N, C-alpha and C positions, 0 to 999 in steps of 0.2 A: 504494500500500500504506500502511496506517495505521501510525503510530508508536505501537506498543503500550506502549512504555516511558512515553511521554508520557500515554497514556490512563490508566494506573494511577499516574502520578506517581512512578515508581521509577527507579533507576539501572540500568545494564546489568549491574553486578556485584552487584545486590541478591540476597539469599538467597531461597529459596522461601518461608520463613516470612514475610519482609517483603512479598513479592509477595502472599501469601495474605491478610495483614493489610490491604493496600491494596485487594485485591479485595473483601473483606468490607465495608470502609468505603465504597467507591464503589458497591458493589452495593446496600447498604442505601439509600444516598442516591438512587440512580436507579432503584430497583425500581419498576416500574409501579404496584404497589399503594400505594406511598407518594407518588406524584406525580399526584394527582388533577387538578392544574392543567393539565398538558400530557402526556397519556398517550402520544401519538405520539412526541414528542421523548424521553420517558423510555424507551420501548421501543427506540428507535434507539440511545441511549447505553448502555442496559443490555446490549444485544446486543454492542456493541463492547467493553464492560468484560469480559464473559464470554469473548469471543474472545481478548482480551489475556491474561487469566489462563490460559486453556487453552494458548495458545502458549508463554508464558513459564515455565510449570511442566512442560511436556512436553519432555523432553530432545531428542527427535528433531525436534519442531516448532521448538524454539528454535534448534537448530543450523542448520536450513534458513533460518529467519527472519534470524538474525544474519549469515549469509553475504551476504544482500542489504543488511542494515542497516549493516554495517561498511564496505561499499564506498562511500566518500565522494567518489569522483571524479565529474566532471560526468556521465559516462555512467552511473556507478553510481547516482547520485541520480535520474537520469531513469528508469532501470530500476526503481528502488525505488518510484517514484510510480505506475508503470503495472501492476505485478504484482498479480494477483488471487489471494490465498492460498486462496480457497474451492476453487480447482481442485486445490490440492496438499494441503490439510488437510481432514480430516473433522470439522468442528465439531459439537459436541453441541448439543442444544436448550438455550438459555440457562437456562430455568427448572429443568431437570433438574440442570444443573451447579451452579446456585446452591443448590438444595435439598440436594444432597449435601454441599456445603461448609457450608451454613447449619445443617443439622440432622442430618447423618450419612447413611449410605447405607441401602439397603433392609434389609440384613442387621441393622444396628443397630436398625431399627424393629421388625423381627420379634423381635429379642432383647428389647428394652425395651418394645415396643408391646403393645397390648391388643386382640385381636380380639374381635368380638362373640360372645355365646353366652348360653344361659340360665344363670341363677345365682340359685337360691332363697336362698342365703346372703346375697347382696347385699340382697335385699328384707328379710330378717330383721334384718340389721344396721341398715338404714335405719329400720325400725319401732321398734327398741329405742332408737336415737338420738333419733328424733322424740318418743318417749314421755318421754325424759329432758328434752328441751327443754320439753315441756308441763308437766313437774313443776318447772320453773325450777331445774334443778340447778346445781351450783357452776360458777363461771367458770374453775376451774383447768384448764389444758391437760392433754392426755394425758401420762402419765409418759413421760419420755424413754426409759427402758429398754424400753418396750413397742414403740417404733418402730425400724424397721431403720435402720442407718447409711446414709450416702450411698453408701458403697462397695458396698452390697448391691444394685446396680442390676440384677443378673441374676436376682434373686429373682422367681419367677413371681407375677404379681399376680392378684387376683380378676378374672375376666372379668365384663364388664358388659353389661346389656341396654339397647340404645338403637337403635331402628329409624331414628333420624335420622342415624346415622353409617354411611356406606357402606364397609364393611370390605373390599369387593372392589377399591376404588380405592386404590392405594398412597399417593396424595396425601392421602387422608382417613383414614388409619389413626390410631387413638388411640395416642399416644406417651407416653413417661414424663413429659415436660413438657407441660403444658396451659396456654395463656394464656386469661385470662378478663377480660371487662369488662362492666359493666352500665350501663344508662341508667335514670334514675329520674324519677318525677313526684311532685308534691306533693299531699298530702291534709290534711284537717283545717283548722283556722283559718289563713287566709292561705297555705295550702299549704306550711307549714313542715316537716311531717313527710314524709320520703321513703319511697316504696314502689317496688317493682320494676315496670318497664315493658318492659324488653328485656334479654336476656342473650345474650352471644355467646362462643363458645369457639373457639380455634384450636389446632392441634397445633404441634409444634416446627418444622415446615416453614413455618409461617405460614398454612397452609390452614384456612379456616373449616370446622369440623366440626359446629357447632351454632349456631343463631341463631333465637331465637323472641321474639315479642312476648307480653306477659303481661297478662291482664285483672286490674286491681287489685281487691282485695276491698272497697275503700271508694271513695266518689265522689271523683273527681279535682277538686281546686280550683285547681291550677296545673300545666299541662302542661310548663312550662319549655322550650318548643319552641326558643327561640333557642339553648339550650345542649344540651338532650337530643335534639332532633330529633324528639321524639314528638308526634304529632297524634292527635286523637280517633279518627280512622278506623283508626289503626295498632293500637290496643288494644281497639277495639270488639268485634272478633272474635278477640281474643287467646286464648292457651292458659290453661287453669286454672292458678292459682299452684301448687297442690300437685303437679300433674303435672310442671310445669317444675322445681320444687324437687327432685322425686324423680329426674328424668332427669339433672339437673346433678349431684346427689349420686352417682348411679351412675358417672358419668364421673370425678369428681375424688376419690372416696373411697378407692380401693385404696391400700394402705399404702406402696407404692413410687412413687406418683404425686407429682409436683411441680407445685404450682399457682403460676403466674406472673401478675403483674398490677401495676397501679399503685393504691396506696391500697386494697388488697384488703379491708381491714377493713370499709369501707363497703359493698362489693359483697356480702361474706359476711353482713353484718348484714341487708340487705334480703332475702336469700335464706333467712334464719334458719338459716344453717349456720356461724355464727361460732364456735360452741362445739364443732363436730364436727371441723374440719380443724385438726390440731396445727400449732403454729408451726414445728416442725422441717421441715415440708414446704411452707412458703410462701416464695416468692421475690418480695418486694415491692420494686419499683423505687423507690417513694417513700422507703422506709426506707433501702434500700441506698445510694442516691445522695445522700441527705441526709448520711449519715455520710462518704461519700467526698468530697463537695464541701465538707463542714464549714460548713454555713450553714442557711438556711431550707429547708423541704421543697420541692424543685423540682417544678414541674408537669411532666406528661408531655409537654406541648407544648414546653416549654423543653428538656427532655432530648433529645427527638427532633430538634429543630432543631440543638442544639449538638453532639450526639454522633453522630447519624445523617445530619445535613445535609438532613433532609426536613421538610416543613411539614404539620402536621395541626391539626385543630380550628380551622380558619380560618372559624369560624361555628358551625353546628350540629355536634355531635359524632356520631361513628359508632362504635358499640361494637366492630364488627369491626375497623376500622382501628386503634382504640386498643389492642385486644388484640394485634394484630400488632406494633404499635410496642413494646409492653412485652416481647413475646417476642423481638424483635430486639435490644433492649437487654440482655436477660438472656443471649442467645446470644453477643453480642459480649464480655461480661465473665464468661461462664460459668466459665472456668477459674479466674480469680482469685476469683470469688465462692464457688465450691464449695471451693476450697482454704482460704478464710477460715473456712468453716463447719467443715471438718475440723480446723482448728486449735483451734476452740472445743470440739469434742466428740471428744476423743481416747479411743480404747479402751485401757484399761489392764488389768492383771491383778491380781486381788485374791482371795486364798483359792482360787485355781484357777479362778475364774469371770471372764468378761468383764463389765466394767461401763463405763458411759459417764459421764465427768465433764466438767463445764464449767469452763474456766479462770477 
């Protein structure tokens, strides 16, 4: 029998909150999606981590497990090493357990999520916004008072149209938090100007819900393959830019959607959506952890290594993996992050009306 306390690095008298924290930390570190170097070893360890969390947080399972664990006699130790808990416990599928802890249960997804459906209003809003961009309108962000507060997570969002998202699969549901990452190629003289070549979106569970290559509007002069991972054949038959821009807009534009990513300003700029998504709905790991670590802007690779214990970007970048890493970082610090935002935007009463002030 496995020493589950050792698997999670916790003591026998550790609280459930500490066990959960350890589970999230080791779960992120050994999640198969984050360990491209050795998938088989990652799956084995990930399964044991999930088993340990399930046993140590289930009162009935823990009582049975501790009855064997506490018997430190020679006979007890021998028995402990030979018992197979699979015959006594009904373990859940590791991915399901991790998703529930990582991003909430299905009920929360149905509450905060967004099922597909036709929505003419979404198209109308997009057209108006796009017209404003073409007119080179002001860079001023949307007024804070027009945006719902973070506490209004139960507000019904605009439904979006996107045939690329399978709403019948609970893993692929659109959720309140969406992670995004883009890969870019260079155009113009010496390829210094960046344009969109690939965009990937993941939901709060870390599942990829959108991933498309984009055909640039200008001739590519630098594919930046060593970093972007983009090759000529990837974008030769890529999707039209305006189509991708519209589809991404439909997913990220509802007013109670939160957009998560690393250095999102660059991604939104190549999508020409940087004036449309208000800052109040952006969760940028580059900005947040720069303030938290009080130094230079940390790279996503560094944050993932130091905080999640996983290695990414060991060569060519993968926008799906990078979006997942940013979402995992946000989820790990979500409570502290959102509480900090609430502290900056407190609702006060003035003349009988609610207004939102920034400290």
